[in-house]
N, C-alpha and C positions, 0 to 999 in steps of 0.2 A: 504494500500500500504506500502511496505517496500523497502528500498534501501539497497543493499548488501554492507556491510562494513566488509569484512572478512580479517583476517590476513593469510599470507602464512602458518604459523604454524598450525592454526586451520584447514585449508583445508587438511593438511597432516594427521590429525586425522580422519576427516570425511568430505568427499566432500559435497558441498552445493547442496541439492535437493529441488527445489522449490515446494511449495504446490499448488499454482495456476499457472497462466501463468508466464513465465519469459519474460520480455520486455528488449531487449538489444538496448539501444539508441546509435547508431553507427554514428560517424562523417563521415566516409567513409566506403564503402563496395566494396571489390573486389570479385565479385560473382563467378568468374570462369565460368560464362555462357557467352561464347565468351569473348570479352574484355570489358565487361560492368563494369563501376564503378559508384556506386550510392553515393549520399551525403545526410546526415541528414535523416537517416532512422531508423525505428524500426523493429528489427527482433523479431518475436513472437515465443516462444518455449513452447510447452506443452509436458510433459514427455520427450521422446527422439527424437521428431520430430519438424521441422520448420513448423509452421502452418500459418505464415504470414510474408511478407516483405512489409512494409508500408512507404510511404513518411511522413516525419515529425517525431516528437517524441510523441508517443501515451501516453495519460494520463493513469496512472494505475488505475485499479479497486481494490476493497477490495480483499486481498489475493494474488495479483500480486507481483512479485519481479522485481525491476528495477535495471539493471546493466548499469552504466553510462560509456560509451566508446565514448563520444562525441569528445574527442580529439585524438581518435585512428583510425586506419584502421582495420576493421574486415575482415578476410579471412576465407575460408573453412579450416578445419583441414588439416594440411600438411601431405603428404604421402612420405615415403622413400621406394623405391622398392628394396633396397638391404642392409640388415643389418645382423649382427651376434651377438646376445646377449650372446652367450656362449664364446665369444672371446674378448680379448682386447690386441692389439699389445704392446709388451714390450720386453726387452732383455731376459726375462725369458720364453717367449712364447714357445720356442722349448723344454723346460725341464719341464714345469708345469704339463704335462700329467703324469709324474712320481710321482708327489706329491699331486695333487688335486684329490679329490673324486667327485662323482656325485653331492652330496649336495653342495660342494664348487662351482662348475660351476653354479648350479641353483641359489644359493643365490647371487652370483656375478651378474648373468644375471638379476636378479630382480632389482638390483640397476641401471643397465644400462637401463632397460625398463622404470623405473620411470623417470630417467634423460631425456630420449628421449621424453616421453610424456610432461614433463614440458617445454621442449624447443619448443613445438608446433606441434610435429608429433603425430597425433592421430591414424594413421594407418601405419603399416610397412609390408613389405614382408621379412620374415626371410629365407635367402637362404643358409641353411647348418648349422648344429649345432653339438654339442657334447652331448652324453648321452640324446638325445631327449629333451634338455632343452627348445627349442622353443615351442614344443607342450605342455609341462608341464606349461610353462609360460602363454601360451594362455588360458589354462583351469583356471589357478589361477587368471588371470586378469578378465576373463569372470565371474568368481564366486565372484569377489570382494575381494579376499584375498591379491592381489598385485595390485599396481597402475602401469599402463603401457598402451601403445597404443593397438589398435586392431591389432592382429597378424594373418597374413596368412603365415602358416609355411610349408616349404619344408621338414623339418626333415633332415634326413641324405642325403647328396649329393650323386649322383651316378657317379662313375668313372670307368675306366678300370684298370687292374692291372698295378701298377706303375704310374697311371694317377694322375692328380693334387689333387684329393680328396681321393686317396688311403691313409688310415690312417697309414699305416706301412712304408711309404716312409722315408728313412733316418735312420731307426733303425737297430740294429745289425741283422745279418742273422738269428740267432737262435730265434729272436723275430718276424721276418716278417710273417712267416706262409703264408697262402693263403686266404685272406679275401674273403667272399662270398657276394652274393646279399643282405643278411641280414645286412652286414656291409657296403653296398653301393658299392661293387666292382663287376663288371660283365665282362664276356667275351662271346660274341655271343648273338644272338637274344633271345634265350630261357631265358638266365639269365637276359637279359635286361627287358624282360616282368616280370620276377619274382621280380626284384628289384622295379619296379613300383607298383606291387601288394603288395609288402611288405610295401612300404610307405603308401599305402591306409590302410593296416591293422594296422599300427602304428598311424594313425590319421592325416596324412599330408593333407594339403590343395592344394598343387601343387607339381611339380617335379622340381628339380634342377640337372643339369648335368654339368660336366666339359669337354667340347668338345675339349679343347686344354690344353697344359701345362699351368702352372701358375707361378706367381712371387714368392709366399711365400712357395711353396712346395719344399722340399729338393730333387729336381730332376733337371737334367741338363737343359732341354728345357723349356722355358716359352711360346712357341708358336706352338709346333708341334701338328698335328691332333691326337686325341686319341680315336675316335670312327669311326667305319666303317659305311657305308651308311645303311647296313642292321640292324645294332644295333640301329642307330638313328631312323630308320623307326619303329622298334619294340617298342621303348620307346614312340614315339609320338602317334602311333596307340593305344597302351595300355593306355596311359594317357587319350586319348579321351574317351575310354571306361568308365573311372572312373571320367570323368568330370574335369580332371586336365589340367591346363596350364603348359607349360614347359619353364623354364628359363635356359639360357645357358651361363655359364662362357666360354669366348673365347677371346684369344688375336690374334691368327694367322688367316690369310685369309682363307686358305683351310678348316680348321675346322669350321670356321664361316659359310662358304658357304654351306658346307655339312648340317649343322644344319638348316640353313634357308630353304634350299630346302626340308628338311624333314617336315617343317611346325611348327617349334617351335614358341613360343610367343615372346620371347625377347632375345636379345644378351646383355650380361653384359661385360663391359670394352671395347671390340671391337678394341683394340689398332691398329692392323695392317690392318684394313679394307681399301680397296681402292675404287675407283669410281665404279668398277664393283660390288663390294660387296654392296655398297650403292644402286645401281640400283636394285639389287636383293632384298634387304630389302624393297624397295618401292613397288616392284612387288608383294611380298608376304605379305606386310603389317606388317612386323616384327618391333617390337619396339627396340629402342636402349636405354640402361640404362648405362650412361657413367662412373660414379664413378670417376670423376676427383679428388675428395678428396683423394681417396686411392692412386692414382698415385702420387699426390703431397706429401703425407705422406711418402710413401716408398722411394721416391727419396731423400727426406730430411734425413730420418733415415739411408740411405745407406752411408751418410757422417760420421756417428758416428761409430768409431771402435768397433767391437764386438756386435753391435746391432743385426745384422743378421749373420747367418752362411755365409761363403764366397761365396758358390754357390748361395745363395739367394741374397746376396748383389750385385753381378754382374748383376743379372737379374733386381733387383730393380733400379739400377743405369741406366740401358739401357732402360727399358720399362716404368718406372714411369713417366718420363717427357713428354712422347709422347701422353698421353691420352687427354690432353687439346687440343692439335693440331688436333687430330682426331675428337674431338667434334666440333671444328670450321668447319671442312670440312663437317661433317655429317649434321650439322645444315644448312649450305648453300645449301647442296644438297637436303634438304627437307625430310630427314629421320624422322620418328616419334620418338620423344624423351620423355622419362619418367624419372623423377628425382630419382636418387639413389646414395648412397654415399659409400657403402661397409663399413659402420660404424662397428668398431671392428678392421679393418685394420687402419683406422683413429680413432679418439677419439669419443666415445659415447657422445652425447650432443652437439657436434660441427657440426651436420648434416647441419645446416644452411649455413655453409661456402661454400657448393656446389653452392648456389645461386650466391655468389660472383664470383666463378670460371667460372660459366656459362656465366655471364654477361661480365666478362673480355674477354671471348672467342667469344663474338659477339652476344649472344642471348639477346634481350631486356628483361628488368626486368619483364614485364607483362607475357611474354611467359615462362620465367623461373618459375614464380609462377604457371602458368597453368600446367607446366610439373609436379609439385609437388601436384597438386590437381586433376583436372578432367582427365588429361592424366593417372595419376596413377590409378584412379578409373577404367578407361577403360582397363588397363592392367589386373586388377583383375576381370574384368567383374562385377564390382560393381557400375557402374555409374548411375544406377537407384536409388541407395540409398545414395551414397557418392560422394564427389569430387567437389561439388558446393553448393552455398547458394541459395536454391530454395525451394518453398513450397512443402512439402511432403517428403523431404530428411531428413536423420538423422542429428540431431543438433550437428555436429562437427564444432566448431568455435574457431578461435584464433584471437588475436589482437596484433598489435604492435603500439608503439607511433609514430605519424607522418605518412609520406607517403613513403612506401617502393618502389614505382615506381620512386621516385626521389632519394632515398638513399637506395640501396639494403642492406646495412649493418644493417638496422633496423630489418631485418629478424632474427638477432641474439639477439633481445631485446623483444621477445615475453613476454607480461605481462598479458595475459589472455588466459586460455585454458578451453574449454568445450568439453567433449566427450560424445555423446549420451545424451545430456541434462544435464549432471552432470558437475559442475564447479570444476576443479582441481587446477586452479591457478588464482589468482585475486589480 
């Protein structure tokens, strides 16, 4: 038997891979199987799977590794359903495209991915990138070249001409050109289908569309509808052909409701949803990914002169503060909620702050944790393998000192991270 005594520095050189079984002696376990909380348990891990959850602290056999987390609470690996590793908000964000190359975005993104993993998020949904950084990172992480969370990548977001994800918004007329479905810009059902198929060709795992205006795009409206019903239908139908789910950026009510009726998987942000929108989401089973962190961040930065272009600043000032209020109403209405931060708009590695904002807005701490574990797995259609601590599931485990159900701030103090049976932080 050996007890793991690893330094953070050594783990960054080579993650610890046990030769026999790994026995995790856990003081408390939030299993994410309902609201079950277990005490003084042993989680048994072999290779990348959980093979046992046993009462008491099992004695190790020869070749076993023991990890002592008796004073901690162990949780399933956390999941963030809305991240952007190719982006980090700053006053230079609107000009860096003229100075950064593909390699610059990729290398920067790799540092954000590692920071996210070490903060306890073992799975993310990357919803829109630059230069296909998210799919490249996914491959590099899977191959072991880069440390980061398990990535489900949307690749290039799909927009309409002038829409929130049109990459040429705000540039000079001679540079605008007319982006095509290859660049993520469509007009009409045929181009909508082509854009979905292009994402498949590029190796995406799901589809992201921008159904309304957005806060950070250099365009006037942050909430107008930007897809017609027939375009949305073409996207969702084609996505189903390829086994894709569809995530939808939306602030305005009409654009949200068009997308919900088309059969999309999730609404991101959802700022101006009302009671009718919420009823529609419950009818269609649509998930809400609130991203309160992003709203808080842009509202705060709108107070800093020169941080945003003036057109963006006005939208950030008006829309940013509203998302937490919308979350409170959606939670009370019984809308299905999955955890998402829009990290990149806020700071990478601070994803945990969303837990604080959710509980401030009325969601109990245990439900907030479920939104970042089993509910995220359901959004991804991965709940058979991920999202809870259960025999047979992939061994994604994190731990915090003390009890986060009593002090949600502890979610910012993750001191143990295991992804697929490999220890990355101890």
